[in-house]
C-alpha atoms as an extended CHARMM CRD file, in Angstrom:
* protein
*
       108  EXT
         1         1  MET       CA             32.0330000000      104.7350000000      100.2670000000  PROA      1               0.0000000000
         2         2  GLY       CA             33.7230000000      104.3420000000      103.5780000000  PROA      2               0.0000000000
         3         3  ARG       CA             33.8710000000      106.8120000000      106.4360000000  PROA      3               0.0000000000
         4         4  SER       CA             37.4170000000      108.6980000000      106.1470000000  PROA      4               0.0000000000
         5         5  ILE       CA             39.9260000000      107.6310000000      109.4880000000  PROA      5               0.0000000000
         6         6  PRO       CA             41.7460000000      110.4290000000      110.5010000000  PROA      6               0.0000000000
         7         7  VAL       CA             45.6030000000      109.5530000000      111.8030000000  PROA      7               0.0000000000
         8         8  LYS       CA             47.2020000000      111.7250000000      114.5260000000  PROA      8               0.0000000000
         9         9  LEU       CA             50.8830000000      110.8410000000      116.2160000000  PROA      9               0.0000000000
        10        10  SER       CA             51.6080000000      111.8060000000      119.9920000000  PROA      10              0.0000000000
        11        11  ASN       CA             54.2090000000      113.7460000000      118.3510000000  PROA      11              0.0000000000
        12        12  GLY       CA             51.1440000000      116.6150000000      116.6690000000  PROA      12              0.0000000000
        13        13  ARG       CA             52.2810000000      114.5480000000      113.4880000000  PROA      13              0.0000000000
        14        14  PHE       CA             48.3450000000      114.2480000000      111.3570000000  PROA      14              0.0000000000
        15        15  TRP       CA             46.6720000000      112.7740000000      108.2620000000  PROA      15              0.0000000000
        16        16  PRO       CA             43.4940000000      113.2280000000      107.3060000000  PROA      16              0.0000000000
        17        17  ASN       CA             43.7330000000      109.6140000000      106.2340000000  PROA      17              0.0000000000
        18        18  LYS       CA             45.2580000000      106.0110000000      106.7480000000  PROA      18              0.0000000000
        19        19  LYS       CA             45.6260000000      105.7810000000      103.4460000000  PROA      19              0.0000000000
        20        20  ASP       CA             47.7590000000      109.6790000000      103.1470000000  PROA      20              0.0000000000
        21        21  ALA       CA             49.1840000000      108.3120000000      106.4470000000  PROA      21              0.0000000000
        22        22  LYS       CA             50.0760000000      105.1190000000      104.4170000000  PROA      22              0.0000000000
        23        23  ALA       CA             52.0590000000      106.4640000000      101.6570000000  PROA      23              0.0000000000
        24        24  TYR       CA             53.9800000000      108.7640000000      103.9780000000  PROA      24              0.0000000000
        25        25  PHE       CA             55.6490000000      105.9880000000      105.5060000000  PROA      25              0.0000000000
        26        26  ARG       CA             55.6970000000      103.9060000000      102.3280000000  PROA      26              0.0000000000
        27        27  GLU       CA             58.1620000000      107.0160000000      101.0030000000  PROA      27              0.0000000000
        28        28  LEU       CA             59.8720000000      107.4340000000      104.3330000000  PROA      28              0.0000000000
        29        29  LEU       CA             60.8390000000      103.3030000000      103.6600000000  PROA      29              0.0000000000
        30        30  SER       CA             61.7220000000      103.6120000000      100.3700000000  PROA      30              0.0000000000
        31        31  ARG       CA             64.0610000000      106.5920000000      101.0080000000  PROA      31              0.0000000000
        32        32  TYR       CA             67.1340000000      104.6420000000      103.2950000000  PROA      32              0.0000000000
        33        33  ASP       CA             68.6020000000      101.7730000000      101.9980000000  PROA      33              0.0000000000
        34        34  VAL       CA             68.7540000000       98.3050000000      103.4530000000  PROA      34              0.0000000000
        35        35  TYR       CA             71.0390000000       98.0830000000      106.8530000000  PROA      35              0.0000000000
        36        36  GLU       CA             70.8770000000      102.3080000000      106.9210000000  PROA      36              0.0000000000
        37        37  ARG       CA             70.0880000000      103.5100000000      110.4560000000  PROA      37              0.0000000000
        38        38  VAL       CA             66.5560000000      106.2720000000      110.3790000000  PROA      38              0.0000000000
        39        39  ASN       CA             68.9770000000      109.6230000000      110.6340000000  PROA      39              0.0000000000
        40        40  ASN       CA             65.9960000000      113.1350000000      110.5630000000  PROA      40              0.0000000000
        41        41  VAL       CA             65.0520000000      113.9540000000      114.1080000000  PROA      41              0.0000000000
        42        42  ASP       CA             61.5670000000      114.2990000000      112.5690000000  PROA      42              0.0000000000
        43        43  GLU       CA             61.2710000000      110.9760000000      110.8280000000  PROA      43              0.0000000000
        44        44  ILE       CA             62.4860000000      109.2840000000      114.3540000000  PROA      44              0.0000000000
        45        45  SER       CA             60.1550000000      110.6120000000      116.1640000000  PROA      45              0.0000000000
        46        46  ASP       CA             57.3710000000      110.3910000000      113.6660000000  PROA      46              0.0000000000
        47        47  LEU       CA             58.4240000000      106.4930000000      114.0270000000  PROA      47              0.0000000000
        48        48  THR       CA             58.9600000000      106.3100000000      117.9920000000  PROA      48              0.0000000000
        49        49  SER       CA             54.8660000000      107.8710000000      118.1600000000  PROA      49              0.0000000000
        50        50  ILE       CA             53.5430000000      105.2050000000      115.7620000000  PROA      50              0.0000000000
        51        51  LEU       CA             55.6150000000      102.2790000000      117.3640000000  PROA      51              0.0000000000
        52        52  THR       CA             54.4090000000      104.0960000000      120.9420000000  PROA      52              0.0000000000
        53        53  VAL       CA             50.8430000000      103.5840000000      120.2210000000  PROA      53              0.0000000000
        54        54  TYR       CA             51.8250000000      100.0090000000      118.1170000000  PROA      54              0.0000000000
        55        55  ASP       CA             53.4240000000       99.0970000000      121.7470000000  PROA      55              0.0000000000
        56        56  GLU       CA             50.1420000000       99.7080000000      123.6860000000  PROA      56              0.0000000000
        57        57  ASN       CA             47.8370000000       97.0170000000      121.7350000000  PROA      57              0.0000000000
        58        58  LEU       CA             50.4850000000       94.6200000000      122.2190000000  PROA      58              0.0000000000
        59        59  PRO       CA             51.0910000000       91.4560000000      124.4790000000  PROA      59              0.0000000000
        60        60  ILE       CA             54.3620000000       92.4890000000      124.4330000000  PROA      60              0.0000000000
        61        61  THR       CA             56.5480000000       95.3640000000      123.7670000000  PROA      61              0.0000000000
        62        62  LYS       CA             58.6930000000       96.3560000000      120.2240000000  PROA      62              0.0000000000
        63        63  ILE       CA             60.3370000000       99.0260000000      122.4100000000  PROA      63              0.0000000000
        64        64  GLY       CA             61.3040000000       96.7440000000      125.1150000000  PROA      64              0.0000000000
        65        65  VAL       CA             63.6640000000       98.3800000000      127.6570000000  PROA      65              0.0000000000
        66        66  GLY       CA             63.9460000000      101.5850000000      125.0340000000  PROA      66              0.0000000000
        67        67  ILE       CA             65.1370000000      102.7170000000      121.7290000000  PROA      67              0.0000000000
        68        68  ALA       CA             68.6890000000      103.0900000000      120.7090000000  PROA      68              0.0000000000
        69        69  TYR       CA             67.9610000000      103.6860000000      117.3290000000  PROA      69              0.0000000000
        70        70  PHE       CA             65.1560000000      102.2800000000      113.5090000000  PROA      70              0.0000000000
        71        71  GLU       CA             66.6550000000      100.3090000000      110.6800000000  PROA      71              0.0000000000
        72        72  LYS       CA             66.2330000000       99.6750000000      107.6770000000  PROA      72              0.0000000000
        73        73  ARG       CA             66.2480000000       96.0600000000      107.1760000000  PROA      73              0.0000000000
        74        74  PRO       CA             65.2240000000       92.7430000000      104.3970000000  PROA      74              0.0000000000
        75        75  HSD       CA             62.2950000000       91.5350000000      106.5720000000  PROA      75              0.0000000000
        76        76  GLN       CA             62.8470000000       87.9870000000      107.9670000000  PROA      76              0.0000000000
        77        77  GLU       CA             59.4310000000       86.4970000000      107.2580000000  PROA      77              0.0000000000
        78        78  HSD       CA             59.2790000000       87.4020000000      103.6350000000  PROA      78              0.0000000000
        79        79  SER       CA             60.6810000000       85.6260000000      100.9760000000  PROA      79              0.0000000000
        80        80  GLY       CA             62.0030000000       88.7580000000       97.4270000000  PROA      80              0.0000000000
        81        81  ASN       CA             63.4000000000       92.0860000000       98.1950000000  PROA      81              0.0000000000
        82        82  SER       CA             60.6270000000       92.5760000000      100.4520000000  PROA      82              0.0000000000
        83        83  ALA       CA             61.7240000000       95.1500000000      103.7610000000  PROA      83              0.0000000000
        84        84  CYS       CA             61.1030000000       97.1190000000      106.5670000000  PROA      84              0.0000000000
        85        85  PHE       CA             61.4160000000       98.9750000000      109.9780000000  PROA      85              0.0000000000
        86        86  TYR       CA             63.3580000000       97.4030000000      113.0660000000  PROA      86              0.0000000000
        87        87  VAL       CA             63.5400000000       99.1120000000      115.9650000000  PROA      87              0.0000000000
        88        88  VAL       CA             67.1860000000       98.4200000000      118.1640000000  PROA      88              0.0000000000
        89        89  ARG       CA             66.9610000000       98.2070000000      121.3180000000  PROA      89              0.0000000000
        90        90  ILE       CA             69.1740000000      100.0810000000      123.5500000000  PROA      90              0.0000000000
        91        91  ASP       CA             70.4100000000       96.6770000000      124.8670000000  PROA      91              0.0000000000
        92        92  GLY       CA             71.1330000000       95.5130000000      121.3930000000  PROA      92              0.0000000000
        93        93  THR       CA             68.2340000000       93.4150000000      120.8210000000  PROA      93              0.0000000000
        94        94  SER       CA             66.1540000000       94.2900000000      117.8850000000  PROA      94              0.0000000000
        95        95  VAL       CA             63.0970000000       93.5360000000      116.1520000000  PROA      95              0.0000000000
        96        96  ASP       CA             60.4780000000       94.3270000000      113.1950000000  PROA      96              0.0000000000
        97        97  PHE       CA             57.3580000000       96.1340000000      112.7040000000  PROA      97              0.0000000000
        98        98  SER       CA             54.1920000000       96.3370000000      110.5000000000  PROA      98              0.0000000000
        99        99  ILE       CA             54.1420000000      100.4450000000      109.6640000000  PROA      99              0.0000000000
       100       100  TYR       CA             50.4090000000       98.9870000000      108.3220000000  PROA      100             0.0000000000
       101       101  LYS       CA             49.5810000000       97.5140000000      112.0560000000  PROA      101             0.0000000000
       102       102  ALA       CA             50.8430000000       99.9540000000      114.0920000000  PROA      102             0.0000000000
       103       103  LEU       CA             48.8620000000      102.4060000000      111.6810000000  PROA      103             0.0000000000
       104       104  ASP       CA             45.6780000000      100.2550000000      112.1670000000  PROA      104             0.0000000000
       105       105  ALA       CA             46.7540000000      100.9530000000      115.8260000000  PROA      105             0.0000000000
       106       106  VAL       CA             46.8500000000      104.6580000000      115.6590000000  PROA      106             0.0000000000
       107       107  ALA       CA             43.6100000000      104.7240000000      113.7020000000  PROA      107             0.0000000000
       108       108  LYS       CA             41.0710000000      102.9170000000      116.5700000000  PROA      108             0.0000000000
């Protein structure tokens, strides 16, 4: 069996393995309706922390000029009922991000 990779965010949130972290973020996404803003302070902190690490591993920034808020939206690149988190920046632009790819970056 593979080794368990713990996931720790800069805000102190910790999971003993990526599977548990993925389950948390999957459940978090499911709590929100499409086009609903993330409004819980702890959840915003979790999303900000994971996106910050993800940005450090990308050639371009998802955070951009700064985070205004997070929102659940339909996933533009996948057909069907798929949805994901978007970061809406303070300049009004927005971009989706993959929680799974972000978790891979955090677990490195």
